[in-house]
N, C-alpha and C positions, 0 to 999 in steps of 0.2 A: 503493500500500500504506500510505502514511503520511499520507493526507489524508482519512480517513473522517469521516463526520459524527458528531455527538454520540451517545454510547452511552447506553443506558437507565440509569436511576438504580439498577438492580439491581447495577451495578458498585460502588456505594458501600457495599459490605459492610464491616462493622466490622473494623479491623485487629487482629491479635493483640496481647495486652497486652505480650508480650515478643517483639520482632522477632528472627527468625533471619537472620543474615547469610548471603547466598547466596555460594557459592564453588564452584570447580571448574576444569575446563579448557574453553576456549572456542575458537570459530571466528570469524574476522573476515572481513568484506568491506568495501567502501567505496561511498559514494554521496553525491550532492548533487542532489536533485530539485527544490529550491526550493519544494516544497509546504509548506503550513502544518503544523507538527509535530502529530502526533496528540495529544500531551500538552498542546497549547495549547487543546484543548476543555475546558470546565468539566465537573466531575463524574467525572473519570477516576480520581482517587485523593484521599486525605486530604492535601492540600497547602496551602501558604500562598496560592497563586494559580496559575492555569494558566501554562504556559510562554509567554513572550512570542512574539508573531508580529509581522510587519512588513508594511508596504505595499510596493508595487513599487519604491519608492526607498529601501528599507531603513530606514524610520522606524518605530519601534514604534507599534502600534495599541492602542487601549484596549478594543476590543470583542472579548471572547473568543469570541463567537458568529459572528464574521465568517467568511464562506464561504471555503474554500481556493481559491487561484488555480488549483490543479489540477482544481477542479470549476467553474471559471468565475467564481470570486469574486475578492476583492481582498486576501486574506491569504496571506503567503508566509513562508519561513524568514528569520530575521534574519541578516545577514552576520556578526555577532559570535558566531554559533554555529559558527564555524570553529575548528579546532584551533590551538594555539600552543605553542611550546616555553618551558619554564621554565628549563631548562639542557640540556646535551648528553644527559642521561640521563632527563629527566623532561619530560613534556608534559601539557597539559590539553586536553579536547575534549568532544565530545558524540556520541551514538550512538543508533540505533534498536536495541532489544533484545528478545530472547525468551529467558527463562531458565527452566530446568527447575524445576518445582514451584511456579511463581508465576503471576501474571496481570498484566494491565495495571494493576490497582489496586496491585500491589506493585512494578511496574517504573517507572512514571512518576515522573521526577525523582529516582530513586535514583542513587547514585554508586558506581562500581566502580573498583578499582585493578587494571589489567591489567599483567602482567609478560610481555613477549613472549619466546617460547621458540624461535622459528625465524626464518630470514631475516636480513637485515642489521641488524634492530633487536633481535635476541636480547639479552636482558639489560636492555633499556630498559623504563621504566615509563610508562604513560599512565593518568591518572585521567579517566574519562568520566562524564558525567551522561546518563541516559536521557531523551531528549526525544520519542521516538517508539517505537512498536511496529509489528509487521507480521505479517500472517498467512502471508506467504511466507518468514518466517525460520525456521531450524531451531532445535534445542535448544542452549542456551548460545551463541547466535549474536549477535554485536555487529556491526552494520552502521555503520561509523565515518563520521561526517560529515566530508567534505573536498571543497571545491569542485574540480570537475573529476574526481571519482571515478566519474562515470557517473550517469545519472538513474534507471536501473532501470525499474520498471513504469510510473511516472508522470513526466511532464515538465512541471513548472511553470515551468521556466526560459524556455521559448519564449514563453508569454504574458507573463512578467514583463519580459524585456528582449531577446527575440529568440533565446534559446537559447545553449547552450554547445558548444564543440567537443568531439570525442571520441566513443568508442563508447558505446552505450546502457549496456552493462555493462563497467565497468573505466575508462571515461573517457579522458582524454588519456594520452599516452605520453612526453611530453617537457616539461621545465620551461619551455622557451621558449614553449610554448603558453599559459602563464599570462598572458603579456603581453596577450592579446586579451580577458581577462576584465574585468568591471566592477572598478573600482579597489578597492571594498570587499571583493572576493573574492580579490584577488591574493595577499595574505599567506597565507591558508589554503591556496591552491593551491600556492604555493611551499614551504610547510611539508612537503608530501608528498614533495618531492624533496630537501629539506634535512635536517630532523630525522628524518623517516620513511624516508629513503633509498630511496624508491620501492618499498618492500616490497610484495610481492604476496600479500595476504591471510595475514599471518603468524598462527601459533598463539600461544596465551598461556594462562597461568593467571590467575584473577581472584578477588577477594574484595570483598564489599560494604563500603563505608566511609562515614563521615560526609562530606557534600559540602563541598569547599573553598569558602570564601566567594567566590573569584573566579568559580567556575562559577555559583553562585546569583545573583551580580550580573548575569550575562549572560542568565539565563533568568527571573529573578524568582520561581522556584519552589523551595520547600523542603518536604520531606516532614514530616508531623507526627511520624513515628517516627524521624527522622534521628538524634537523639541516642542512640538505642538501639544504634547501630552503632559499631565502633571508629573512633577518629580516625585519619586518614591520616598516616603517618609517611613523609616522603620517603626514598628509598633512600640508602644511603651515598654521600656526595659530592653530595647534592641541595642545592638552593638556589643562588641567584646570589650569588657572593662579591664584595664590594666590592674595588676595586683598592687596593693598599697605598699607592701614590703617585699619586693621581689628577691628571691633567693636563686642563685644560679643552679641549674639542673643540667643533666646530660641531654645532648641533642641527638635525635635519630632522624636522619634525612633532611636536616634543616638547611644544608647547603652552605656551611661555613660557620665561623664564629659570630656570636652576637655582639651588639654594642655592650659596653661594660655595664654589668648589673642589670641587664635587661632580660625579662622573662615574659613570654607570651602566655596569655590566659587560655583556658580550655576553649576550643572552637576558633581561636584566633589563627590568622595566617602565620606560618613560621618558616616559609621557604618558597622557592620557585624562581624561575629565571627572572632576573632583574630585581628581586626582593631584597631590601636592605634593612628591614626591621628586625625585631626580636626573633631569634632562631632557637632559643632555649625555651622549653615548655614548662609550665608550672608542675609541681609534684602531682603525680597521679595521671599525667597525660604524656603522650609522646608525639613527636612530629612525624606525620605520615604524609607521603606524597600522594597527590591526587592529580596526576598529569605533570607535565614539565613546568607549568606556570603557576602551580598552586600546591603548597603543602600546608597542613593544618594540624593543630594540637588536638588530639582525640584521646 
């Protein structure tokens, strides 16, 4: 569903001068099919660049026309399109979307703040960027990207690295199964059982927002109309708070020494390409890589 070939240039219809922020109540499902994201094809929307795709070893590729691994090609989803926690109440991630009143031209690379209203994540917020769309999605449907969430209609994971465990729809059922995943996908798999509390397709309300820079950094895609939408404001209590009396601790995967006396709090960033902040994690947490550009204290 999310590996279709390049659509005709008729989808390059002019965007409205004033963008209307989409909002409403939504339905969630989960998936990770390893296919090249549909918004990775050029010509889908007025954006800075198509969404990054990666080769079978999770290295970004430069050819936006590369055929999807789900169609016998060499392009797949990038591992850092997995979700990650910012703190106990806020997470970032990606999704395939289909939203009432819009089209692929308005969905690709747009960002939405989801506030969950059911299940163990009720009250939590997740900001997602739309990296794919799909004809089998319902109205106001967000298919959340999470490794081990099930491959759905297409299985690009088998040609990429031999496949993933779990049911076709729904994926794995236990956190311990994440241990068998490729290392680059393990943090996103474990996120489902840690921050997401293994919620089973929770409901939510949503509103369109400007894309946080952390999401754009992972996809390379920003909409031309992004500035027309409200800036995202983290929920009360959001943000990673520094520790008042930091004590140096060991670093695992932090990518170098930290500034003197600097300790990152749980859920804070602690490494990644270009990162210059605290790389030592507070006691009880360790620095874990979630792609080349982001490591986090978990």
